[in-house]
Backbone bond lengths (Angstrom), bond angles and torsions (degrees), N, CA, C in turn:
res aa  C-N    CA-C-N  psi(-1)  N-CA   C-N-CA  omega(-1)  CA-C   N-CA-C  phi
1 X - - - 1.447 - - 1.522 108.44 -
2 X 1.337 116.81 137.08 1.457 122.16 -179.36 1.528 110.24 -77.48
3 X 1.345 115.63 148.26 1.466 120.93 176.37 1.522 108.61 -72.91
4 X 1.305 115.66 149.26 1.457 120.53 179.08 1.528 110.12 -69.12
5 X 1.309 116.09 145.50 1.454 121.56 178.28 1.530 108.54 -61.28
6 X 1.310 118.56 127.45 1.454 123.06 -179.97 1.515 113.70 88.55
7 X 1.312 117.19 1.91 1.467 119.96 -178.78 1.521 110.07 -61.55
8 X 1.328 117.26 135.71 1.448 122.74 178.55 1.511 114.43 86.38
9 X 1.326 117.55 -3.10 1.461 120.89 179.35 1.530 108.81 -94.60
10 X 1.333 117.30 149.65 1.469 119.44 -179.84 1.534 111.55 -66.57
11 X 1.318 114.97 149.75 1.462 120.13 177.82 1.526 109.39 -73.93
12 X 1.314 115.66 133.78 1.462 122.03 -176.84 1.532 110.36 -74.41
13 X 1.332 117.13 139.91 1.462 124.92 174.87 1.523 114.19 59.70
14 X 1.324 117.32 25.65 1.461 120.77 -179.10 1.525 111.95 -67.00
15 X 1.340 117.24 -28.20 1.460 120.97 -177.87 1.532 113.52 -87.64
16 X 1.329 117.96 -2.85 1.466 121.33 -179.15 1.527 109.97 -89.60
17 X 1.362 117.05 154.32 1.465 119.89 178.51 1.528 110.82 -61.31
18 X 1.330 115.36 147.97 1.460 120.67 -179.01 1.524 110.64 -73.90
19 X 1.313 117.33 129.40 1.449 123.67 177.68 1.527 107.62 -114.34
20 X 1.336 117.09 113.11 1.462 119.98 -177.05 1.522 112.84 -66.61
21 X 1.324 117.27 -19.98 1.464 120.87 179.88 1.525 112.13 -106.02
22 X 1.305 116.68 28.44 1.464 120.23 -176.57 1.520 112.55 -56.09
23 X 1.321 117.19 -38.99 1.463 120.50 -177.26 1.527 111.29 -69.95
24 X 1.337 117.55 -34.62 1.462 120.72 177.43 1.523 109.46 -67.77
25 X 1.339 115.89 -46.01 1.467 119.82 -179.73 1.516 111.47 -61.19
26 X 1.342 116.64 -40.73 1.467 119.36 178.32 1.529 111.16 -64.91
27 X 1.336 116.48 -41.83 1.455 120.25 -179.46 1.536 111.11 -64.84
28 X 1.332 116.49 -41.32 1.468 120.57 178.87 1.521 110.34 -60.66
29 X 1.332 116.53 -44.43 1.477 119.98 178.73 1.531 111.10 -67.71
30 X 1.337 116.23 -46.34 1.463 120.20 -175.74 1.527 111.64 -64.71
31 X 1.329 117.19 -43.18 1.462 121.53 -176.42 1.525 113.05 -89.13
32 X 1.359 116.27 -1.42 1.465 122.18 179.93 1.533 111.30 55.35
33 X 1.350 114.50 47.05 1.461 121.21 179.23 1.521 108.76 -82.32
34 X 1.321 116.68 136.52 1.461 121.21 175.00 1.527 107.46 -73.36
35 X 1.340 119.04 115.02 1.466 120.86 -175.70 1.522 113.89 -59.49
36 X 1.324 118.55 -24.29 1.460 119.36 179.93 1.529 111.77 -67.47
37 X 1.329 117.53 -21.74 1.462 119.80 178.06 1.524 111.50 -74.35
38 X 1.322 117.41 -13.20 1.457 121.08 -178.84 1.523 112.79 -92.29
39 X 1.319 117.12 -10.61 1.463 119.20 -176.56 1.526 111.10 -83.32
40 X 1.317 115.00 160.79 1.461 121.88 177.05 1.530 108.13 -58.80
41 X 1.332 117.99 140.06 1.467 120.06 -177.93 1.530 113.19 -54.51
42 X 1.330 117.34 -35.61 1.474 119.32 179.34 1.521 110.84 -64.14
43 X 1.317 117.72 -35.30 1.465 120.30 178.77 1.531 110.06 -68.00
44 X 1.326 116.61 -36.82 1.464 119.88 175.71 1.519 111.79 -64.46
45 X 1.341 116.06 -39.78 1.464 119.49 176.85 1.522 111.00 -66.11
46 X 1.325 117.57 -39.56 1.473 120.00 176.96 1.525 110.93 -61.56
47 X 1.315 115.34 -42.87 1.466 119.33 179.32 1.526 110.22 -63.00
48 X 1.330 116.37 -44.23 1.473 119.88 178.91 1.523 110.59 -60.90
49 X 1.332 116.84 -44.09 1.471 121.66 -179.53 1.529 111.19 -59.82
50 X 1.317 116.00 -36.98 1.465 119.63 -178.15 1.528 112.78 -68.87
51 X 1.326 117.72 -14.17 1.474 120.80 -179.32 1.527 112.85 -90.83
52 X 1.342 117.04 -7.54 1.464 120.52 -179.73 1.520 110.10 -76.45
53 X 1.302 121.72 143.97 1.456 129.55 -0.73 1.531 113.31 -90.93
54 X 1.334 117.12 -3.06 1.480 119.66 -175.09 1.527 112.33 -57.13
55 X 1.330 117.26 -37.34 1.464 119.24 -178.52 1.529 112.05 -71.53
56 X 1.314 117.24 -10.23 1.471 121.30 178.73 1.524 112.05 -101.27
57 X 1.309 117.20 1.64 1.469 121.58 -175.43 1.526 112.52 -62.01
58 X 1.322 117.75 -26.84 1.462 120.09 -179.11 1.530 112.32 -73.39
59 X 1.334 116.84 -16.49 1.466 120.08 178.15 1.525 108.97 -78.54
60 X 1.324 116.57 133.62 1.459 119.92 -174.43 1.522 113.49 -101.90
61 X 1.317 117.48 -5.65 1.453 120.81 -175.32 1.527 110.07 -124.05
62 X 1.340 116.81 134.67 1.462 121.21 179.81 1.516 112.31 -60.73
63 X 1.313 116.47 -32.22 1.464 120.21 179.04 1.531 110.05 -62.55
64 X 1.334 116.82 -41.33 1.454 120.99 178.90 1.530 111.43 -67.43
65 X 1.328 116.41 -39.49 1.468 120.86 178.93 1.516 109.69 -64.25
66 X 1.327 115.62 -46.87 1.473 120.18 178.91 1.533 110.00 -59.51
67 X 1.326 116.97 -43.33 1.468 120.88 -179.99 1.536 110.79 -61.95
68 X 1.339 117.03 -40.80 1.467 120.73 179.19 1.526 110.73 -65.00
69 X 1.315 117.14 -40.59 1.468 120.84 -179.55 1.520 111.78 -70.95
70 X 1.324 117.06 -39.57 1.462 120.63 176.46 1.530 109.63 -64.15
71 X 1.326 116.86 -41.34 1.467 120.80 176.58 1.528 110.65 -60.31
72 X 1.326 117.30 -42.37 1.460 120.67 177.67 1.534 110.07 -59.98
73 X 1.332 117.21 -48.97 1.465 120.54 179.85 1.530 111.43 -60.75
74 X 1.325 117.33 -38.02 1.472 120.66 177.18 1.527 111.09 -62.98
75 X 1.335 116.49 -40.41 1.472 119.75 178.46 1.524 111.45 -68.16
76 X 1.334 117.22 -33.58 1.472 120.69 176.44 1.526 109.75 -63.92
77 X 1.317 116.90 -46.54 1.469 121.16 179.59 1.529 110.15 -63.65
78 X 1.319 117.63 -41.75 1.468 120.70 178.41 1.527 110.68 -61.95
79 X 1.338 117.26 -38.54 1.462 120.35 178.65 1.525 110.81 -65.65
80 X 1.311 117.52 -38.17 1.469 121.52 179.17 1.523 111.89 -65.31
81 X 1.321 117.20 -29.37 1.461 121.15 -177.65 1.523 113.34 -80.78
82 X 1.325 117.56 -11.57 1.463 120.50 179.47 1.522 109.65 -71.21
83 X 1.322 117.10 144.37 1.465 118.85 177.20 1.527 110.68 -64.89
84 X 1.322 114.84 144.59 1.468 120.11 -179.84 1.517 108.42 -114.10
85 X 1.313 116.02 131.12 1.450 122.81 176.91 1.510 108.07 -121.43
86 X 1.293 116.79 128.72 1.463 119.84 178.57 1.510 110.73 143.43
87 X 1.304 114.61 176.47 1.457 121.08 178.91 1.519 109.54 -86.48
88 X 1.306 116.19 149.95 1.458 120.40 176.62 1.511 112.03 79.86
89 X 1.301 113.31 -171.24 1.457 120.48 -178.37 1.534 110.10 -85.86
90 X 1.331 116.94 146.66 1.462 118.76 176.88 1.528 109.93 -71.58
91 X 1.324 117.15 152.11 1.464 119.03 175.61 1.526 109.79 -66.74
92 X 1.310 115.92 134.76 1.460 121.23 -177.23 1.526 108.73 -118.75
93 X 1.305 115.48 139.68 1.460 122.01 178.47 1.522 108.00 -112.82
94 X 1.314 116.06 135.15 1.461 120.17 177.13 1.514 111.40 -80.36
95 X 1.317 115.08 144.87 1.462 119.77 173.94 1.528 109.05 -75.38
96 X 1.311 116.35 162.90 1.462 120.64 176.73 1.518 109.04 -97.51
97 X 1.317 115.36 148.39 1.462 121.51 172.23 1.527 105.61 -81.02
98 X 1.313 116.02 109.27 1.469 121.37 -172.51 1.521 111.29 -60.62
99 X 1.322 117.78 -45.62 1.466 120.24 -177.90 1.529 111.65 -65.78
100 X 1.324 116.47 -42.02 1.472 119.50 177.67 1.526 110.84 -63.42
101 X 1.326 116.88 -42.37 1.460 120.21 -179.59 1.523 110.82 -68.46
102 X 1.330 117.84 -34.07 1.468 120.48 175.17 1.524 110.61 -62.43
103 X 1.322 116.86 -40.70 1.466 120.04 178.06 1.520 110.58 -64.61
104 X 1.325 116.87 -42.14 1.473 119.81 177.64 1.526 110.12 -63.15
105 X 1.342 117.54 -37.18 1.476 121.79 177.98 1.527 109.94 -64.59
106 X 1.353 116.55 -42.29 1.464 119.88 178.07 1.523 110.71 -62.42
107 X 1.340 116.53 -45.29 1.458 120.84 179.38 1.532 111.14 -61.32
108 X 1.299 116.59 -37.96 1.465 121.40 -179.72 1.525 110.76 -65.26
109 X 1.301 116.59 -38.35 1.470 121.44 -176.52 1.519 112.76 -78.67
110 X 1.347 118.22 -19.70 1.466 118.93 -177.98 1.526 112.25 -89.90
């Protein structure tokens, strides 16, 4: 009977802490997956909301800024309307106050 491939060699990473998601982490690195695409959509919306108004600084027109903020609020409402399956409460994202955020955008640009 032939010896198994790798027989007699030390086990790799035996001294490192156990990671239950090791296979997911390896796949994400190997396939070059953007980890933000794996998160719950509400978490992505929360992250996007936290970047306002700085992420809108490249827009030069108030109409465009308002349109981006209204689009964000529309996506928040659409996310709330999706059915939720699971235990506990679904993650909820707050809408932005468009006028307040426009003022913050103006202050940022001046």
